N, C-alpha and C positions, 0 to 999 in steps of 0.2 A: 310443590308446583311453583311457589314464589321463588324459591332458591334457583330453580332451573331457569325461570324467566330472567332473573338478575344475571345469571351467567350468560344467557343468550344475548341479553342487552350489551354486555361487555364485549362479547365476540363481534357482534355486528357494528358496534361503535368503533372499535379499533380497526376493523376491516374497512369501513367507510372512511375513517380518518386517513388511513394509509392510501386509499384510492385517490382522494382529492389532493393529498400531498404529492403523490406521484404525478398526477395530472398537471399541477402547477410547476413542479420541478422540470417537467418535460420541456417546457418552453426554453428554459435556460440550457438544458442539455442539447437541444437541437440548434440553438442560436449560432454556434460557431460553424455549423455545416450548411444550414439552409436559411439562416437569418431569422429575425423576428418580424413577422409580417402577418397580415390577415390570413394568408394561405396557411402559415404555420399553425396559428391558434385554431383556425377552422378545422384543420386536419387532426390536431391533438384532441380537441373536444369531441369531434365526430368519431374518431377511432376509439377513444375511451368509452364513450356512450355505447357504441356498437359492441365493444367487448363486454360491458356490463350487461347489456340486453341479452346477448347470446349466452353469456355465462349464467344468467338467471334461468334461462330456458333449460340449459344443460344441467344446471344444479337441481332444478325441480325434478327432472327425469332421474337423475342419480339418487336424489333423496328417496324417491319412491322405490327404486330398485335396491339400493343399499342403505337402508335407514339405520346406520350404526354410527357410533362415536368415532370409529376409525376412519370413516369417510370424511368427517369434518377435520380430523387430525391431519389426514393427508392433504386436504385442500389448503389448510393453513400452512403446512410445510411447503407445498408446491408454490403457494403465493409468495412465501418468503424467498424461495429460489427465483421466482419471477422478478421480484424487486432487486435481488442481487444481480440478475442478468442484464439489467437495463444499461448500466454504465459500460460494461464490456461490449455489448451489442452496439451501443452508440459509437464507441471508438472504432468498432469493426466495420460497420456499414454506413455510418453517418455521412461519410464522404463519397459514397458510391455514386457513380455517374450512370444514370439510366438515359437511354436515347428517347426521352419523352419531354413533354413540357415541364416547366418548373413546378406548376401546380401538381401534376401527376407524380413527379419525383418526390416532392415533399410528402404527399399522401402515402406513397409506397414505403418510404423510409419510416414514417411514423407508424404505419401498420406493422411493419416487421419488428419494430422495437417494443411497442406499447400494447398491441392487441392482446397477446397471450397473457401478460400480467393482469390486464384489466378483466379479461374473461375469467381467469382463476378467482380473482377477488369477487366478481359478480356471482360466482357459484356458491359462495359461502352462505348468504342469507337464506335461500330456500332450504338448504340442509339444516341450518339452525332452527328454522320454523318447524320443520318436520320432526326434529329431535325433541323440541320443546312441547309440542301439542300432545296432550294426553286426555284432554277433556274438550269435546266439541262444543259444549255449551259456552265456553269462554274463548272460542277461537278469535272472535273480533277483538276482544280486549288484549289477548296475548300478541296477536299479529300487529295490532296498532302500536303497542309498546315497542315491539322489536323494530318496526320501521321508523318510529319516532326517534329512537336512539340511533338508528342507522343514519337518518337525516341529520341529527345533531352532531354525529361524528364527522359527517361531510362538512357541515358549517364550521365547526371548530378547526378541522383540518385546513380549510381554506384560509381562515384568518390567521391561524398559527403560522402557516407557511409563508404567506405574503407579508405579514407584519414582523415575524420574529425568526423563524427557523432558517430561512435562506441566509439572512445577514449574520446569524450567529454560527451556523454549522457549515454552510456550503452545500452544494447539491450532492456531492458524492457521499458525505457523511450522513446526510439525510436519508439517502437510499439505503445505506448500511443499517441505519437505525430502524427504518421501516421493515427491511428484510428480517432483521434480528427479532423485532417485536412480533412479527407474524410467525416466525419459525419457533419461537419459544412460548407463544401464547398457550398452546395446548397443555404445557406442563403445569400451568397454574389452575387449570380447570379439570378437576378430577373426573367428573362425570362425562366430560367431553373429550377425554384423552385416552389414547390407546396404550400409552406407557406412562409410568410414574416418574421416571428419571428425566432430567432436563434434556432437551433435544441436543444432540451433538451436531454442530454445524460450524465448520471453520474451513480454512483452505485445505486441511488434511482430509476433509470429507471426500474430495474428488479422487483420492487414491483408493477409496472403497475398502480399506482393510477391515473396518469395523462393521461393514454393511453386508449382512448375509441373510437376505429375505427368505422366508419360507412360505410356501403356498399350500393352503389346505384345499386341494381340488381332487380329492380321492374319487369323487363320483362326477366327473366332468360332463358326461353326455347329456343327462336328463334331469333337470335343466341345469345349465352351467351356473346360472345366477344363484340358485339355492345353495350351492356348495362353495361359491366363491368367497374368499376371505382376503381382505387387504393384508399384505405382509406387514410385520411390525416395523415401526419407524426406527431408523438408526439412532442409537443413544450412546451416551458416554458421560462420565461425571463432569459437572460444570467446571470444576477447577482445571481439569485437563484441557477442556475446551478453551477456557480463557487464557491458559498458558501457551496455547499453540499460536505461533506467529502467523499473521495473515498477510498475503501478498496482494490483496485486492487493491486495485488502482484507486 
């Protein structure tokens, strides 16, 4: 039990750390397109909080329906994809002109770029809690520790980004680091991972030559949920992954 709680704390700590890093980096990403104003930061904070809130709700429902380690592994993987998508999406729609007021335009652009990554990150904690709890007598203790480490990750993510990471790495490399951290996190947590090899993720992933999902749905009709299985995550040796050149902006 103690080992599972430690792993759960690590997962939620990193997820919350990445969430606050992305939230602070968002201001710099949006600045060239909408400026840095009260409207900008209000939209960023509101959209990220909305994503976390809805993600927590959806994550709770998913945890009850699919209480498996593969669910958490897929959420970590998709959260990594979400972090990777922020920079291209910002370049793509950051300068979009909507026939609305400036306030509404900023809110729309912020929502399109940051809502889904925030929602995916918000789904992680309920799944972690579900996978960790196996003794209802210690529910309060376990949940308290998980959310304490989650909050600690948010605090450290805030200070690290504002005082150190942005000046040292720049926004694009920060997003690459957060996406990589989330995508590779599952490989270091055996009990929370659906595969044992490091996750394959690089620019060659988008050609899908190594990704051949299989679905175990032999008895789909009644009920679908009981026979549903998440497909295995794409994997490849780490050396090949690191040797693959990346064209990420």
